[in-house]
Each structure stands twice: as C-alpha cells, then as structure tokens.
C-alpha positions in Angstrom: 3.1 -15.7 20.5 4.8 -12.3 21.1 7.0 -10.3 18.7 10.2 -11.9 19.9 8.8 -15.4 19.5 7.5 -14.5 16.1 11.0 -13.4 15.1 12.5 -16.6 16.3 9.8 -18.6 14.5 10.3 -16.7 11.2 14.1 -17.5 11.4 13.4 -21.1 11.8 11.0 -21.2 8.9 13.0 -19.1 6.5 13.4 -21.9 4.0 9.9 -23.4 4.6 7.9 -21.5 1.9 5.0 -22.7 -0.3 6.1 -24.5 -3.4 4.4 -22.2 -5.9 5.5 -20.9 -9.2 5.2 -17.5 -10.8 7.0 -14.1 -10.5 6.3 -14.2 -6.7 6.5 -18.0 -6.3 7.2 -19.0 -2.7 6.8 -15.5 -1.4 4.7 -14.5 1.7 3.1 -11.1 1.4 0.9 -8.7 3.4 -1.3 -6.1 1.7 -2.9 -3.5 4.0 -6.2 -2.2 2.9 -6.4 -5.5 1.0 -10.1 -6.3 1.4 -11.4 -4.3 -1.4 -10.6 -1.7 -4.1 -7.0 -1.1 -5.2 -5.6 -3.2 -2.4 -7.7 -6.3 -3.3 -6.8 -5.8 -7.0 -3.1 -5.8 -6.1 -3.5 -8.9 -3.8 -5.3 -10.7 -6.7 -2.3 -10.1 -9.0 0.2 -11.1 -6.4 -1.8 -14.3 -5.7 -1.9 -15.2 -9.4 1.9 -14.9 -9.5 2.4 -17.4 -6.7 2.4 -15.3 -3.5 0.7 -16.4 -0.3 -1.2 -13.3 0.7 -2.6 -11.7 3.9 -5.4 -9.3 3.3 -5.0 -7.0 6.2 -8.0 -4.6 6.7 -10.0 -2.8 9.3 -13.1 -4.6 7.9 -12.3 -8.1 9.2 -15.4 -9.8 7.8 -14.8 -8.4 4.3 -11.1 -9.3 4.5 -11.9 -12.9 5.3 -14.5 -13.1 2.6 -12.1 -11.6 0.0 -9.4 -14.1 1.1 -11.8 -17.0 0.7 -12.5 -15.8 -2.9 -8.7 -15.8 -3.6 -8.1 -19.3 -2.4 -6.3 -21.4 0.2 -3.1 -19.3 0.1 -4.9 -16.2 1.3 -6.1 -15.2 4.7 -7.9 -12.2 6.1 -6.6 -10.5 9.3 -8.0 -7.4 11.0 -5.7 -4.4 11.4 -5.9 -0.8 12.3 -2.7 0.7 10.7 -3.1 3.8 12.9 -2.7 1.7 16.0 0.8 0.3 16.7 -0.4 -2.5 18.9 -2.7 -3.7 16.1 0.1 -3.5 13.5 2.4 -5.5 15.8 -0.3 -8.1 16.2 -0.7 -8.3 12.4 3.0 -9.3 12.0 2.7 -11.9 14.7 -0.5 -13.5 13.3 1.0 -13.5 9.8 4.1 -15.4 11.0 1.9 -17.8 13.0 -0.1 -18.6 9.9 2.5 -18.6 7.1 5.8 -18.8 8.9 7.4 -15.5 7.8 7.0 -12.3 5.7 8.8 -11.6 2.5 6.9 -8.7 1.0 4.9 -5.9 2.8 2.6 -3.7 0.7 1.6 -0.6 2.7 -1.6 0.3 0.8 -4.1 1.3 3.4 -5.1 4.9 3.1 -7.8 7.5 3.5 -8.6 10.8 1.9 -10.6 13.9 3.0 -10.6 16.8 0.5 -11.2 20.3 1.6 -9.8 23.8 1.7 -7.8 25.3 4.5 -10.9 27.1 5.7 -13.0 23.9 5.6 -10.9 21.1 6.8 -10.9 20.6 10.6 -7.9 19.8 12.7 -9.5 16.4 13.6 -9.9 15.5 9.9 -6.3 16.5 9.1 -5.1 14.4 12.1 -7.2 11.4 10.9 -5.8 11.4 7.4 -2.2 11.9 8.7 -2.6 9.1 11.3 -3.6 6.5 8.7 -1.5 7.6 5.7 1.7 8.8 7.4 1.9 7.3 10.9 0.4 4.1 9.6 3.2 3.6 7.2 5.7 4.2 9.9 4.1 1.7 12.2 4.0 -0.9 9.5 7.6 -0.5 8.4 8.7 -0.5 12.1 7.2 -3.8 12.9 7.6 -5.7 9.7 11.3 -4.8 9.5 11.8 -6.6 12.8 10.6 -9.8 11.2 12.6 -9.3 8.0 15.8 -8.5 10.0 15.4 -11.8 11.9 15.0 -13.6 8.6 18.1 -12.0 7.2 20.1 -13.3 10.2 18.9 -16.8 9.2 20.0 -16.4 5.5 22.1 -13.4 4.5 21.5 -14.1 0.8 17.8 -13.3 0.8 16.1 -10.0 -0.1 12.9 -8.6 1.3 10.6 -5.8 0.2 8.6 -3.0 1.8 6.5 -1.2 -0.9 4.4 1.8 -0.1 1.5 2.4 -2.5 1.9 6.2 -2.5 0.2 8.5 -5.1 0.9 11.0 -7.8 -0.1 13.4 -5.1 3.1 12.5 -3.4 5.0 14.0 -6.4 3.0 17.2 -7.0 0.8 19.3 -4.8 -2.9 18.9 -4.9 -5.3 21.8 -4.5 -7.9 21.4 -1.7 -6.3 18.1 -0.9 -3.4 19.1 1.3 -3.9 16.5 4.1 -3.6 13.6 1.6 -0.8 15.2 -0.5 1.2 16.2 2.6 1.1 12.7 4.0 2.1 11.2 0.7 5.0 13.6 0.2 6.0 12.6 3.7 5.7 9.0 2.8 8.3 9.4 0.1 10.6 10.9 2.7 10.0 7.9 4.9 10.6 5.6 2.0 14.0 7.1 1.2 15.0 7.2 4.8 13.9 3.6 5.6 15.7 2.4 2.4 19.0 3.9 3.7 18.5 2.4 7.2 17.4 -1.1 6.2 19.6 -1.9 3.2 22.1 -3.5 5.6 19.6 -6.3 6.1 18.8 -6.5 2.4 15.4 -5.0 2.9 14.5 -2.8 -0.2 12.1 0.0 0.4 10.3 1.6 -2.5 7.2 3.6 -3.3 4.8 3.3 -6.2 2.9 6.5 -7.1 -0.2 5.5 -9.0 -2.5 7.8 -11.0 -6.2 7.8 -10.3 -8.1 4.5 -9.9 -11.4 5.8 -11.1 -13.3 2.5 -10.9 -12.7 1.9 -7.2 -14.7 3.1 -4.2 -12.2 5.8 -3.3 -13.2 7.7 -6.4 -16.6 6.3 -7.4 -18.5 5.9 -4.2 -21.7 7.9 -4.8 -21.7 9.4 -1.3 -18.1 9.7 -0.2 -16.1 9.2 -3.3 -13.5 11.7 -4.6 -15.6 12.7 -7.6 -18.3 13.8 -5.2 -15.9 15.3 -2.7 -14.1 17.3 -5.4 -17.3 18.6 -6.8 -18.4 19.8 -3.4 -15.0 21.3 -2.6 -14.9 23.2 -5.9 -11.7 21.6 -6.8 -12.6 21.6 -10.6 -13.4 25.1 -11.8 -16.8 25.2 -13.6 -17.7 21.6 -12.8 -21.4 21.2 -12.2 -21.7 17.4 -12.1 -19.7 14.3 -11.1 -19.2 13.6 -14.8 -17.7 17.0 -15.3 -15.1 16.2 -12.6 -14.4 12.8 -14.1 -13.9 14.2 -17.6 -11.5 16.8 -16.2 -9.3 14.2 -14.7 -9.4 11.9 -17.7 -8.2 14.8 -19.8 -5.0 15.2 -17.7 -3.4 11.9 -18.8 -2.0 11.4 -22.3 -3.3 7.8 -22.0 -6.9 8.7 -21.4 -7.9 6.2 -18.8 -7.5 5.6 -15.1 -4.8 3.6 -13.4 -5.6 -0.1 -12.6 -4.3 -2.6 -10.0 -2.6 -4.5 -12.9 -0.6 -1.4 -13.8 0.5 -0.9 -10.2 1.2 -4.7 -9.7 3.6 -4.7 -12.6 5.6 -1.9 -11.0 5.5 -3.8 -7.7 6.8 -7.0 -9.4 9.7 -5.0 -10.7 10.5 -3.7 -7.2 10.6 -7.3 -5.9 12.5 -8.9 -8.8 15.4 -6.5 -9.0 18.1 -6.3 -6.4 19.7 -3.0 -7.4 17.1 -0.3 -6.6 15.8 1.1 -3.3 14.4 4.3 -2.0 12.6 5.1 -5.3 9.2 6.6 -6.0 8.0 5.1 -9.2 5.2 6.9 -11.1 2.5 4.9 -12.7 0.3 7.7 -14.0 -0.2 7.3 -17.7 2.0 10.2 -18.3 0.0 12.6 -16.1 2.9 13.1 -13.7 6.5 12.8 -15.1 9.8 12.8 -13.3 11.8 16.0 -13.4 
C-alpha cells in the first residue's frame, strides 16, 4: 500500500471504528516516542479511555513489547520522525492495521543541553531535526490521511497535538537547541491550525512542566539532571539532588508533571470543537500565560 491507497482505504473505513467506550471511545491514535517514558504514559491513558493506539518509536522491539502490555488495541511500529520516508510509512502501516487515524500525538523529542561555546553544530542539527523537522514531517503526512477522511464525512473532527514544553514558552539557559525547536513548534502549531481548519483538523500544543520520573530527566548517565549539573545550568549545584531541588522549588505545586496531567489536557483538545492553534501550559504554575 502506498500513501494514495492508504488515503482511499481510510475514506472507505471512516465509520468502521472499534466499538469502545470512554472519552476517546472509537478513536484511532498514534503517539510518537510512545514506547517508554512520557509517551508511553500518555498512550496508557488514551488506551484506558477507549482509544486504539499505535506506539511509534525508533526502538521497534520496545514499542512492540509496550504495545503488548497495553492490550489488543495497541500495536508497536518503528519510526524515525527525522526521516520523511519513515514517517510516511508510519501513516500507511497505521491505516493498514486500524483503518484510519483520528488523533496524532507528536511526542517524540530529544534534548542536548550545553552553552553556545560547548554545543556543536552537529548536536544542534540533531536536536532540531527530531524536535522541529520531525513535527513538520508528521503533520505533513498525517494531515493527508485526515483530509481524505474529512472528504468521506464532513461532520467529523480530527486532532494533531504536539507535546511541546514549558521551554517553548520561556527561554532556557544553556538549553537553546531544545527551547528554540519548541518555540518553533508553537509557530508551526499556529500555522498548521490556520491551514488545516478547513478540513476540521484541530492543531494544538501542550506545554508540560518537567517529568522528573522519566528517563529524560532521571537517567543516571544521560538524563537532564546529570546534563544540567555538568553544564553548570544551576548556580552552586554540586550534586544531582541539588539540581532536582532547584527545579522542584520553581513550581508552586511542588512536584513534577505526570503523563496523567498532560493526558487530561489532551482529552480537552480532542473533546472540544472550538479551539485550535493553542499552546496549553501544564506546569504546576511554574510558567503562566501573559
């Protein structure tokens, strides 16, 4: 099956959805970076609310194992979001397996902290390729499927949701590659929203606070606590615990963000039909809208 055949197949199957209940009952969703961490937590919440879920991840084995843990309405598919051919193939394989796509969660992301003097051009390009170009590729190809489905039933709505970051709302010292891509992601979200609304495709971003319990932050070798300590991002910090305490103190609600917190914002994006192009903070009050 190629993309044109996938579009035709999705049109034919627009009313052939799993008979599930819940806030996402009958919906077919993709979560990139869905094999572990934040992405897997979001996928779990979506699955519990009735969605059939594709866990799309560069780690194919882990994606398949995580999907097996969720249940029969989940499947793991390999994707490299920085490769447009791989992203196109993800859409095709999802339609082949489930018959269509109703919700796309652009969650896959990478981070490399460092100062201007330290960060190399190759590192900057890598972060930008995944976080910024990857979102573009995903929106480009999934919107083709969603447009075709709209042609089959003009009453239906579809959703593209980028999991952005509080670093997309405020600058981040010694973290410019990540913050720059996330700022750019909000610009893409607003622009995609204006372009795709004619096909009843809503495009929104969710800007979570820090998920301290996941590998992005807590990995003992590559996690952000370690990276930020080494980069001198927290003045006076001598240990990883010093760095963690510094970040906990920034939020009036002294804890990290969780997949449940973000999923509730995501459910709002899907359930409402009068909001698009928004960047919704979920930061425990650490970052507030101006």
